N, C-alpha and C positions, 0 to 999 in steps of 0.2 A: 501497502499502500502508499508505507513508510510514508518541486520549486517551480517558477512560475510567471512573471505577466505578459498575460497576452489576449491580440487582437483576434476574437472566433468568429467569424461568420458561419453559424450555423448552417448543415446541407445534411441534407438522406444519409441516416447512417444506414447501410443495409449488408449484411455478412451472411451469406448460403454455406449449407457445412456440402462436402463433395461426398459422392456414392461411397467414399472408402467407409465412411460415421454413417448407416440407417439411420442408429437413433436420430442423429442429428438432420434428417432431410428437407424436418421443416423448421430449422433454427434459424427465424428471420429477425433481425434487429428492427423494430418500426424506427419510424421517421423520428429525430428530436424532436420535443416538445419546449417551447422555451417558457420557464416557468415565473412568477416573478422572486423578484431576487429580495433577502431582509436588510442589505449590505445598503448603504448610502452612498452617496459621492467621495470622489477620494479614498478608496478602499480597496483592498486587493492583498497578495497572497491568501487564498483562500485553504481550508483540506476541509477533508468529507471522510465521516466515517459513519460506519453501518449501528445502528440501535438496533434494541429488540423491537419497535415498531415503527421503526424508521431511520430515518440519517441526519447526521448532524454537522452542522455547518461553521467551521469559527473562520476571520480574516480579522488581518489589520484594516484601521479607520483612523482617518488623519481628521481630527475635530480640533478648532482652531489652533491649529499646530500642535497638537500633541498625539501620539497615539494611541488609540484605546483597542485593546483585543477584545471581539465580541464572539458573540455564539446565538446561533438558533436551532431550532430540531423543525424538519419538515416530515408530516407526517397527512397522509391522505391526500396531498396535494397541497397544502397550506402552512406556513412556517409561523412558527410561533416569536412573540413577541422580542427582537433581539435583546441579551440579556450582555453587560459588561464584565468582563471579567478580569479585568485590571485596566487603570487609566496608566500611561509614563509616560516622561520627555526621556524617557531613559531605555527607548528598546533598541533593542538590535536592528539595525533592519537590511536583510540581503534578500537577493533575490531565488539566489539559490538555496539558501538555510531557512526554515518557516517554522512555524507555529506547529502546533498537530491536538486533537482530542482523542478519548477513545471511550469508549464505555465500557466501563467492569461488568463482569456477571451479575452482580448485585445491584445496580444500576446505578452506581457512581460515575461521576465524568472527572476526568483527569485532562488538563490541558494544561500543554508545556510554553515555554515562549521562551523569547533570550533576550537578556539584559546587560548593559554594558559596565564593567568593572571595571574599568580606567580608562585612560588617555589615550590606549594604544588603540588601532586603528582595531584590531581583530581582538582586541581585549575583552570578552563576555560569556555568563555564562548562563547554562539552562536551568529554566526556574517552575517550577511546579506547581501547582495547586488543583484542590478537588472540589467537587460541590455533590453533597446529598439529597441537595434536590431540586434539582432535574436541570441546573444551572442558574436558579435563583440567586444564591451567595456559595462565597465560594472563600476556602481556608488559607488561612494567612499560607504566604511561599514559600516553599522551602529550593535548595538546591540541593543533586542526589549528590555533589560532588564535593569534597572538603579541603581539597589541596591548598585554595587560598591564593593561588596565581594569576596574573593578570593575563590570563592567556586564553587561548583560540575554546570554548565549549559550548560543541554546538552539533548539527545534523541529527538529532535526535529522534529515539522512537519510542515512545510508551506503549505498552502491552499488557494485561493480564495474569498476571502469575500463579503461579497454579494452588500455593495458599493463600490465593485471596486477596494479594499485596500488588501494588503498581508496580511493575519493574520500568526499567528503563537504560536502554543503551547510547552510545555519545560518543562522539571523537573528541578527546580529549589532549588540550596541548600541552598541558603539566611542563611535560617534559622538553619542550620547544622556550623555556621560558627565556634562556638567552640568546635565542636566536632572530631574524628579520623573517616578516613572513612572505614580503616582498623578494629574498633569495631566489636565484634560479632555480636551484630544486626546493620551494615553499617554504622552507623551516632554517634548511642552512644550520645542523645543529641536531638538536633530539629529534625523535623522530616524534609524528601524530600517532596516538592510542586509539586502542578501543576499551571503551570501560562500562561497565553493565553494575546497576545500583538498583534496591527494591526500598519502596515505603511501605511501610505494615498499615493494617488498618488502624491501628492508635496513632497514626504520626512517624512513628521510630524510622528512622532511613539508616538501614545497612551502612556498611563502610564499603565504597565501592572494588570493582574486583576486574581486575586485568584478564581481559581478553586475548587481543593481541597487540605487542610491544611497537610495532611500525604498521601503520596503515596510510592509506591515500589520502591525501590533506583534508577536499573538500569535498566528498562524494557523499550523497543520499545515503542512510543506514533504511533496514526494513527487518519486520519484524511478524511471521507468519505463526500461527496457532493452530500446530496440527495434534491426530491424534493422541503423540506419545509426548507432546510440549513444543513450545517455544521455538521458532526453527528462526535463525539468527543472518541474514544476507547484508555483505559491505565489497568494498572496494578493496583488495591488499596491496599492498606495498613490499618487495622484495628487497635487498638490496643489492640486485641489476638491475633495480626499476620495471621491475615486471609487476603492471598493474589489472591483476585478474580478477574475479568473483570470487571470495569464499562464503562459504555456511558455516554457522558454530549450530551444535544443539546443546538444550537444555534439557539433562538427561541424569536424575537422581541427584537433583540439587547439582548440579554439576556442570559448566559448560563447555564441551567437548572440544577437544582440540579442533583446529579451523583446518579445514580441506578446499579444497580447490573446487569451482561446480564443473567447469570445463577448464584445461589449461589450455586458455586462447594463446600465451605469452605474447602479450600487448606490453612493447618494452618502452617506454613514455617517461620524461625528466621530471615532466608537471601535473599535475591535477588537471584532471579531465572535468571535471565537475559533472558526473554523470552516473549517477549512482544505481545501484540494480534496487528490483520489484519482488517482492515475492506473495504469494496467494495460494492457502491449504483449504482444503477438506478432508477433514479425516487423515489418510497418509498420504492423500493423495496432492502433491506441491508443483508447482508450475515458479519458474523464475527468470528473469528477464533481463535482459542487460545488453549496453552499447560496448563493441571491439573497436579496435581500431587494428588491430593483430595485422601484421604483414601490411601495414598502408592500406587495410581493405575497410572503411565503416561498414560495419555491420551492428542488426538487431538480433539476438538469437533467444531464445526459448531452450530452455529443458526442463525435462517432468521429471518427477521422482515418485515411484507406487510406494515407499518404506517411509515415510517423513520424511525425508531427506541424505536418509544416511547413506543412498547409493543417486546417481543421477544417470538418464541415458544419455543418448549423443545427441545436442542443443539444434535447433532448426534455425536457419535463419529464415527473417519473416521481412522485412523493410522489401521495401521498392527497388533498391540500388545506391538510393543517396540520403542515408539517414542521419539526421541529429543525434537521435537517440532520445534519452530522456523520457524512458519506456515506463507503464504504468501495466500491472496484470493484475487480473479478477478472476478467481476460478471458481467453475461452476460445478453444481455435484455432478455431471455427468460423466465428471474426471478431464474436460476441457477447459479452457480457457480463453478469455477475452482479455486480448493483449491491444496497447494504445503504445504511439511513439509521435515523434517529430520528425518527415521528411522533407528533404530541403524540393523546392519548385524551377522553374524557372524564374516566377513573380517573390519567391520567396520560401515560405514552407507552409507545410499542411499537418495537421492534427489525422494521423490515420488510425484508426484499428482493422483487428480481424479474430477472427474464430480462428484458437491454434488446438490440436489434441498433442497425444503421444507420439502420433506418428506423424504430426509435421502439421502444416496450413490449410484448414478446414474449407477453401475457398478464397478468392480475389480481395487484398486489399478495399480498405473504403476510406473514402475521404468523410471525418467529423468535422473537421473545420479547417475556415484559411487561418493563419499564424506569420511568423517570422522564425528565421534561424539566427535572431540576434537575444543576448541574454534579456531582453525589456520580454521575450512572447512565455517564458518562464516555465513552470512543471502545472498543466492543469488537472485536477484530479478527482476521483472518480471514485462514489462507494455505491454498493447496491441494494435496495432492499426488497424484497419478494421477488417478483417477476420486472422489478424498474429497475436501470442503473442511473443514477445519477451524477450529472458532472456540473463542474467548479470551473468557471476562469475567470480572469481581468481583463475587463475592455479598459484599454487606455488610451488617452490623452488628458485635457486639460484638467480632468473632473475623473482619472476613470473609477472605476464599480465595477464591483463582482457581479458576473452575470450566472443563471444555469438553466438547465435543460435537463429534459427527461425522455431517457429510451426504454421503450419496451423489451422484455424476455417476454417475446407472450406465449412459446413453447413451454416453459418453467410455469407459467396457469396451468394446465392443463391436468 
């Protein structure tokens, strides 16, 4: 699930399954329907998360030159009144590193955002708050890390842990404290690390745990909840600057040694700002990512039938010139819907494709007109029942978050 600001003109979304998957022969996504947006003008950085009876949307909105992190829930086509999680002049706002929201199994809601910790350009912390009343009121904000360094802490993912606590993973720059983010290798000195921690129901914060001591510096992380627990995906970084996608599973209370989803062998001396996306349904997992190994840009998808222990050979799903920024959603039949950004002669398009373990199920479809520039960001998706909700930012002098709904009619049968 697991960035973005983009101008999207929504067009018909139609994905048809091919004959190799008879159960999917009627799997056609309906044309998008624009929905009212709960976000005001000067809003952006949307994030979507499924809930027990709808979809949560969080976003940043500038009000009187101060940012507010806001939230609303979509139920049966109607948005709740927006609630403000926090208002601050101290937000760290970045096209690639953005706030998120997640609903816990017991109905609590957790949100994270980024707050500046010092005068440095990339000195900021992950900050988390929770709500027990549907987003009306929020707990005192806490930080899952206690290193106290004025370094980069971000690209976080929140997820429900098995014991009822809130889990968080993030990229942690404490080892880069004496280095420069503008150095050719990203930090020049200590490496970016990947760490995790939990916040218990009583508010107790666990000591953070190191998962990987050397990772790519600014690619998004993601977590999928499988039948056997959380599966973490991220972009790794070897001593030789190979930056492929890795996974770690939470098993018997511990995180497994990171392992590659596939050895692309992408050697790149800087961060591509292009993280992976993971989705799961039971033991079935799909991981989508971008690579430019061997000087060939590709969006790949790999499937696992054993909750991420092993993965099959990845499938290329782009149309020849992808920007990347992939997003994945898993369906109950073992197929996935994957979206990515593809370059065109006049800019770029958000495209989508239905993919199964044996490969693409039909041609790609254009979802929205966009741009290959950073301002196009990362549109977000979430599913509720037989509906797919899409959020994006319409830029301009008064940017605004926009929403559309796409039906998955075969799932309603």
